[in-house]
N, C-alpha and C positions, 0 to 999 in steps of 0.2 A: 400235654397242652401245646397247641400250635404256636409258632412265633407270631409276632405282631403282623397284622395285615400289611400288605405292601403300601396301600393307601387308605387313609381314614378320612371321613368327612362327617359333618353335622349339618342338618337342615334347620335353620332358624326361621320361625314363622309365627305370626299371630294366629289365634284360633280361627278355624273355619276359613282358612285362606287356600285350601286345596292341598294341605301337606299330606293327608292320607293318600290322596290320589298320586302325588309325587312319589311317596314311598313305594307304593305298589308298582308304579311305572319303573323306577330304578331297579326294583327287585326282579323285574322281568328280564333284566340283562343277565346273561350267563355268568358274568364275572363279578356281579355286585350282590352283596347281602345288605339290604336296607331295613333296619328295624324301625318301628314306629316310636311311641313315647315310652322309652325305657325308664324314665324318671317321673312318670305320672304318679302322684300320691296314691291313686286308687289301684294301681297295678303296673306290671311290667308288660308292655305291649310290644312283643318282639316281632320279627319279620313274619309275614303271612305263611310262607312255606313251612316254617318251624311250627307255627300254630296248627297247620293242617296235618302235620305228620305225628307219628308216635316215636319219632327218633329219640335217641339218647339226649341229643342237644336240647330238644324241646322239653323233655322231662327234667333235665338239669336246670333249665332256665326257670321253670315253674317253682313257685314257693320260695323264691330267693329275696323276698321283699325286706325281711329283717336284715339279711346280709347286706343288701343294697343300701338300706337306710343307715346302717351302722357305719359303713365305710364306703361311700358312693364312688370315690376315686379308685379304690381297689376293685370294686365291682366293675367299673368301666374298663380298667386295665386288664383284668383277669377274665371277666365273663363276657366282654364285648369285643375288645380289640384282639384277644387271643382265641376266640371261639368263632371261627369263620369257615370251617370246613375247607372246601377247595376254592373258595372265593378269594380273589386278590384285593377286592375293594369292599370296605365295610363302613357303614354309617348308620345314623339314627337321627331322629328329629327331636327338637326341644321347642317349647313355647313358654313364654312368660317366666323364664328363669325357674323352671320347675324344681331344680335343685341348684341353689346358688353356688355351691362349691364346684359342681360340675360345669355350670354355665360359665363361671369365671375361668375355670381351667381350660375348657375347650376354646373359649374366646381368646385367651392369651397364647395358645399354642399354634405357632405358624405351621407346624407339620400336619395339623388337622385342617383340611380344606373346608371352607365355609360356603354353603349355598343359602342365600337369603331370599326367601319366597314372599312375594307380596301378591295381594289381590287388588286390582285396580278399583273395583267397586267395593269400597269399604262398607257401604250401607248394607249390601247383600251379605257380607261377612257377619255383620252384627245381627241381622235378621236370622241368618243360619244358626248363629250361636244361641239365640233365644229359642228357636225351634228345637235344637238339640237338647237344651236344658229342660224344656217342657216334655219332650218325647222320650228322653233318655237314650236316644240313638245317636251316637257320635261317629260310628263307622257303619257303612253299608256296602257289603260285597255281594249282594244278591240274596242274602239269607233273611234280612229283616222283612217283617210283614209290612205291606203297604196299607196305610190308613188314609182317611180323608185328610186333606191338607189342613194343618192347624191355621187358624185365623188369629192374628196378633194385633194388639194395639200398641203402637210405638209411643214412647215418651221422648220428645226431642232432646230434652236435657240429658237423659241417660244415654241416648245415642251419641251426642256430642262428647260426653265424658269418655265413652268407650273409644271413640275415634282418637281423642287426644291421648288416651293411655297407649293405644297402639303406636301412635306417632312417636311418643317418648321411647317406647320399647325399641323401635327400629332405629331411632336416633342414637340410643345408647350403643346398639350393636355396631352401627356404621362408624360412629365416632371412635369407638374402641379399636376397630380394625384399621381405621385411617391412622390413628395415633401410634399404633404398633407397626405401621407400614405393611399390613398384610393384604394381599390380593384376595378378592372374594368374587363370587359369581352371584349376580342378582337376576332372578327370573320372575316372570309374572304368571299367575295361575291361568289367565286367559290365553296364554301362548303355549301351555305345556304339551298340547297335542300337535303342535306345529313341528314339522320335520326339522326346520332350522333351529328351533329351541332345543330339541332333543340332541341334535348334533353338537350344539354348543355345550350342553351339560356333559355329554360323554367325552368330548374333547377335554373339558376341564378336569374330568376324573381320569384322563388318559386311558379311556376304554374305546375299543373298536366300536364303530357305529353299527347298531342294529335297530330296527324300528322298535320302540317301546310300546307297551300296552298296559292299560290299567285294569284292575279288578274292581275299582271303586265305582259305585253307582251313585249318580246325582240324586240328591235327596230333596231339592227344592226347585220349584218352577222358576224360570228366568224372569218372569214378569212379577215384580213386587206387589202389584195390585192384587194378585191371587193370594198373598200372604197377609198383607197389611190392611186391616179394617179401616183405619183412619189415614189412608194414603194421601187423600186430598188435603186433609187438615194439616198434615206434616208439611206438605209442600207450601201451604199458605203461611205457616209459622216460620219456615226456614228462611233466614236472611243471608246465609252464607252461599254465595253463588256457586262455589265449587261443590259444596254438599248438595245444593239444590240440583245441580246438573247430574 
């Protein structure tokens, strides 16, 4: 088994904030292995190159859910940080404290670098989450079939509850990191394709700059009117100027 990776990181993000896109972008760097949701209750979603291959690492990572759930911290130490091939930087993403023991452990560990990903338009994140829940498609790397866009009716109260939940999640992360005096990098989904943002991320991970590319395919139109049936009604009901904007 390999020694610990030289550098380790975790991406902390709310659902549908562009984290799959960010994972595939970082994984396009020759020195970085970036897994997706390793602690998702429904499966171990490891890095795309491992999923694509028939390598021993891919086969070994499959079918380990019982092992992961029995001792998640041992799984993290032995099956993630120590299985990185020739890569010097290894990371993965977490959302909504998918495994509380792992979430607390990585949050408290200053040797694990933190990338906090936000999406400026939180309403689009919420709509994207509803679409994914109804369609069953959470990741799209060009293989998913294209269907007619789903038309949704939003409930303003549910939307506000979801936004408040996300705000509390980010506040928990940032308060914990401040209280333990840990530096972290905050990035926005809307800037991920910008050269300056990519340089900042690679500098933070102490990696040489090369242009990053994503395999993720955008799943939703940019104009919410194409998704939301009651778009005008929601605008009329909304009294929060920031949310309205």
